[in-house]
C-alpha positions in Angstrom: 36.2 -133.6 11.3 33.8 -136.3 10.1 30.8 -134.6 8.5 27.3 -136.4 8.7 24.0 -135.4 7.2 20.9 -136.4 9.3 18.5 -135.5 6.6 15.4 -136.5 8.6 16.7 -135.2 11.9 18.4 -136.7 15.0 18.0 -136.4 18.7 19.9 -133.4 20.0 21.7 -135.4 22.7 23.1 -137.6 20.0 24.2 -134.6 18.0 26.0 -133.2 21.0 27.6 -136.6 21.9 28.9 -137.0 18.4 30.4 -133.5 18.3 32.5 -134.4 21.3 33.8 -137.4 19.3 34.9 -135.3 16.4 31.8 -136.0 14.3 29.7 -133.1 13.2 26.0 -133.8 12.4 24.0 -131.5 10.1 20.3 -131.7 10.6 19.0 -129.1 8.2 16.9 -131.1 5.6 18.1 -131.0 2.1 15.3 -131.5 -0.5 15.5 -134.6 -2.7 16.3 -132.7 -5.9 19.2 -131.0 -4.2 20.7 -134.1 -2.5 22.8 -135.4 -5.4 24.7 -132.1 -5.5 25.1 -131.8 -1.7 25.8 -135.4 -0.7 29.6 -135.2 -1.3 29.9 -132.8 1.6 29.3 -135.7 4.0 31.0 -138.8 5.1 27.8 -140.5 6.3 24.1 -140.1 5.7 21.4 -140.8 8.3 17.7 -141.1 7.2 14.4 -142.2 8.6 11.6 -143.2 6.3 11.1 -139.8 4.5 14.3 -139.7 2.6 14.6 -142.2 -0.3 18.1 -143.4 -0.9 17.9 -145.0 -4.4 20.5 -145.9 -7.0 20.6 -142.5 -8.8 21.5 -140.7 -5.5 24.0 -143.4 -4.5 25.8 -143.0 -7.8 26.7 -139.4 -6.7 28.2 -140.6 -3.4 31.9 -140.4 -3.9 32.8 -139.3 -0.3 30.0 -141.0 1.6 31.0 -144.3 3.2 28.1 -145.1 5.5 24.3 -144.9 5.3 22.2 -145.4 8.5 18.5 -145.9 8.6 17.3 -144.5 12.0 14.7 -147.2 12.5 13.6 -150.7 11.5 14.2 -152.0 8.1 16.1 -150.5 5.2 13.4 -150.6 2.5 13.9 -146.9 1.6 17.6 -147.6 0.8 18.9 -149.5 -2.2 21.2 -151.7 -0.2 22.6 -153.6 -3.2 23.6 -150.4 -5.1 25.2 -149.0 -1.9 27.2 -152.2 -1.2 28.4 -152.4 -4.8 29.8 -149.0 -4.4 31.5 -149.9 -1.1 29.1 -148.0 1.1 28.0 -149.7 4.3 24.3 -149.8 5.3 23.2 -150.0 8.9 20.0 -149.6 10.9 18.7 -149.4 14.5 16.3 -152.4 14.6 15.7 -152.5 18.4 15.5 -148.9 19.5 11.9 -148.2 18.5 10.4 -151.6 19.3 8.7 -150.6 22.5 7.2 -147.4 21.1 5.8 -149.1 18.0 4.3 -151.9 20.1 2.7 -149.4 22.5 1.2 -147.6 19.4 -0.3 -150.9 18.3 -2.0 -151.3 21.6 -3.1 -147.6 21.6 -4.9 -148.4 18.3 -6.3 -151.7 19.7 -7.8 -150.0 22.7 -9.1 -147.2 20.5 -10.8 -149.8 18.2 -12.4 -152.0 20.8 -13.8 -148.9 22.8 -14.5 -146.9 19.6 -12.4 -144.0 20.8 -11.4 -143.1 17.2 -15.1 -142.5 16.4 -16.1 -141.0 19.7 -13.4 -138.3 19.3 -14.8 -137.4 15.9 -18.4 -137.0 17.1 -18.1 -135.7 20.7 -17.0 -132.1 19.8 -20.0 -131.6 17.5 -22.7 -133.8 19.0 -21.7 -134.4 22.6 -23.6 -131.4 24.0 -26.9 -132.2 22.1 -26.8 -136.0 21.6 -24.9 -137.2 24.7 -27.3 -140.0 25.6 -27.5 -141.2 21.9 -23.7 -141.3 21.7 -23.4 -143.1 25.1 -25.7 -145.9 23.7 -23.7 -146.0 20.4 -20.5 -146.7 22.2 -21.9 -148.9 24.9 -21.0 -152.2 23.2 -17.3 -152.0 23.4 -15.1 -155.1 24.0 -12.2 -156.1 26.2 -8.8 -157.3 24.9 -8.4 -159.7 27.8 -9.2 -163.2 26.6 -9.0 -162.4 22.9 -6.4 -163.7 20.5 -3.8 -161.5 19.0 -2.3 -162.7 15.7 1.1 -161.4 14.8 2.4 -161.6 11.2 6.1 -161.0 11.8 7.8 -162.0 15.1 10.9 -160.0 15.2 11.8 -157.3 17.8 8.5 -155.4 17.5 6.3 -158.5 17.2 7.9 -160.0 20.3 7.3 -156.7 22.2 3.7 -156.8 21.2 3.5 -160.4 22.4 4.8 -159.4 25.8 2.2 -156.6 26.2 -0.6 -158.9 25.0 0.3 -161.8 27.3 0.5 -159.3 30.2 -3.0 -158.1 29.4 -4.3 -161.7 29.5 -4.6 -162.2 25.7 -3.6 -165.3 23.8 -0.9 -164.8 21.2 -0.3 -166.7 17.9 2.6 -165.6 15.6 3.8 -166.4 12.2 7.3 -165.6 10.9 9.1 -167.6 8.2 12.5 -166.6 9.8 11.7 -167.1 13.5 10.8 -170.5 14.9 10.6 -169.5 18.6 11.4 -166.8 21.1 12.0 -166.6 24.8 9.9 -163.8 26.2 10.0 -162.4 29.8 6.7 -161.0 30.9 6.8 -158.5 33.7 4.3 -159.4 36.5 4.5 -157.0 39.4 8.1 -156.9 40.6 9.1 -160.1 38.8 9.2 -161.5 35.3 7.7 -164.7 34.1 9.6 -166.5 31.3 7.5 -167.7 28.4 8.7 -169.6 25.4 6.6 -169.0 22.3 6.7 -171.1 19.2 5.5 -169.6 15.9 2.8 -171.3 13.8 1.7 -171.3 10.2 0.3 -168.2 8.6 -3.1 -169.9 8.0 -3.3 -170.8 11.7 -2.8 -167.2 12.7 -5.5 -166.1 10.2 -8.0 -168.6 11.5 -7.5 -168.1 15.2 -6.9 -164.3 15.6 -9.5 -161.8 16.8 -7.0 -159.1 16.0 -4.1 -159.2 13.5 -1.1 -156.9 13.7 1.4 -156.8 10.9 5.1 -156.5 11.6 7.0 -157.0 8.3 10.0 -154.9 7.7 9.7 -154.8 3.9 7.0 -153.4 1.7 5.8 -156.6 0.1 2.1 -157.6 0.4 1.6 -159.7 3.6 -2.2 -159.9 3.7 -3.7 -160.6 0.3 -7.4 -160.5 -0.6 -7.6 -164.3 -0.5 -6.2 -164.3 3.1 -9.3 -162.6 4.4 -11.5 -165.6 3.6 -9.7 -167.5 6.3 -10.3 -164.9 9.0 -13.0 -164.7 11.6 -15.9 -162.4 10.7 -15.5 -159.1 12.5 -11.7 -159.3 12.8 -9.6 -156.2 13.6 -6.5 -155.3 11.6 -3.6 -153.1 12.7 -0.8 -152.0 10.4 2.0 -150.0 12.1 4.7 -151.7 9.8 4.9 -150.5 6.2 2.4 -149.0 3.7 1.4 -151.7 1.2 1.8 -154.8 3.4 -2.0 -154.8 3.2 -3.5 -153.1 0.2 -5.7 -150.2 1.2 -8.2 -151.0 -1.6 -8.5 -154.6 -0.3 -8.9 -153.4 3.3 -11.6 -150.9 2.4 -13.5 -153.7 0.6 -13.2 -156.0 3.6 -14.5 -153.2 5.8 -17.4 -152.6 3.4 -18.5 -156.3 3.4 -18.1 -156.6 7.2 -15.3 -159.2 7.3 -13.2 -156.6 9.0 -15.0 -154.8 11.8 -12.4 -152.0 12.1 -8.8 -151.3 11.4 -5.9 -149.1 12.3 -3.2 -147.6 10.1 -0.1 -145.7 11.0 1.5 -146.2 7.6 0.0 -145.7 4.1 0.6 -146.6 0.5 0.8 -142.9 -0.4 2.9 -140.8 2.0 2.7 -138.0 2.9 -0.7 -137.7 1.1 -2.8 -140.8 2.0 -5.9 -141.6 -0.1 -8.9 -139.5 0.8 -11.2 -142.6 1.1 -8.8 -143.9 3.8 -8.6 -140.6 5.7 -12.4 -140.3 5.9 -13.4 -143.9 6.5 -15.6 -144.1 9.7 -14.1 -147.4 10.9 -10.4 -146.6 10.6 -8.2 -145.4 13.4 -5.4 -143.4 11.9 -2.1 -141.9 12.9 0.5 -140.1 10.6 3.4 -142.6 10.7 4.4 -142.0 14.3 5.3 -145.5 15.4 8.9 -144.5 16.5 8.0 -141.0 17.4 8.4 -140.9 21.1 11.0 -139.0 23.0 12.3 -142.2 24.5 12.6 -144.0 21.2 14.4 -141.1 19.6 16.8 -141.0 22.5 17.5 -144.8 22.1 17.9 -144.4 18.3 20.3 -141.6 18.9 22.4 -143.7 21.3 22.5 -146.5 18.8 23.6 -144.1 16.0 26.3 -142.7 18.2 27.7 -146.2 18.7 27.4 -147.1 15.0 29.2 -143.9 13.9 31.9 -144.1 16.5 32.6 -147.8 15.7 32.6 -147.2 12.0 34.9 -144.2 12.0 36.9 -145.5 15.0 36.2 -142.5 17.3 
């Protein structure tokens, strides 16, 4: 029997499907300090973003032959150290694209209609200051006709573009590795083919009313200097990785009004984000749930079943 540790969980349907293939998946989480002693009970390790698979842990892997990141990117895995030890590293880059893109737009709608703020104030003030709050949130905006700038145009960025174009937005995208993409936009019962060319980063920064970041690594994508190129009152969304825009820089841009509002699903410090970020009145926040839909987890599970069965020839 092939033994697999899914240390950050796995959809139950995938666990059942794998058991029928002779692959037993263990989903009880093992704390980081106990993983080095436990890892050699398993032929493969599956993680999401919570479990860090760094070189000290990889050194202990004598039995493990495969590491799978259940999601986009492998930035929490030391890929070089794993491959030097003959351990394969895989991920599931497409399974969560739709769910992350929908969360981006959940935040965008929340920002332009001030839902994030209204939900903070309605429970305490709605019964006594209803008219005052109604006036406060009466100057919302529509997404239609605005320009969405995408920094990163891989699977998730392209899914965001499809949604934006369907809403009647203009889209500009920058990606140093993607020159163009063929998108199919659903309109009623049909789809309309749209070919999109990427542009320079500076062009995205200058044209966008809203900027959504979609970089798979943790390197800084938006620097303090980049904000000087943006429109005043721009909106920023980061559902990619904590640190691709520094929180201290973002807070300063919110303070001076260059950024009107922003949304974060990922943070530099997880699972304990900075208190200033958590309490900021113009930030829409979610606790790293981009891929956390039932449908996405089922798709991820199916991809992992295929990866494991292919690797172990089951």
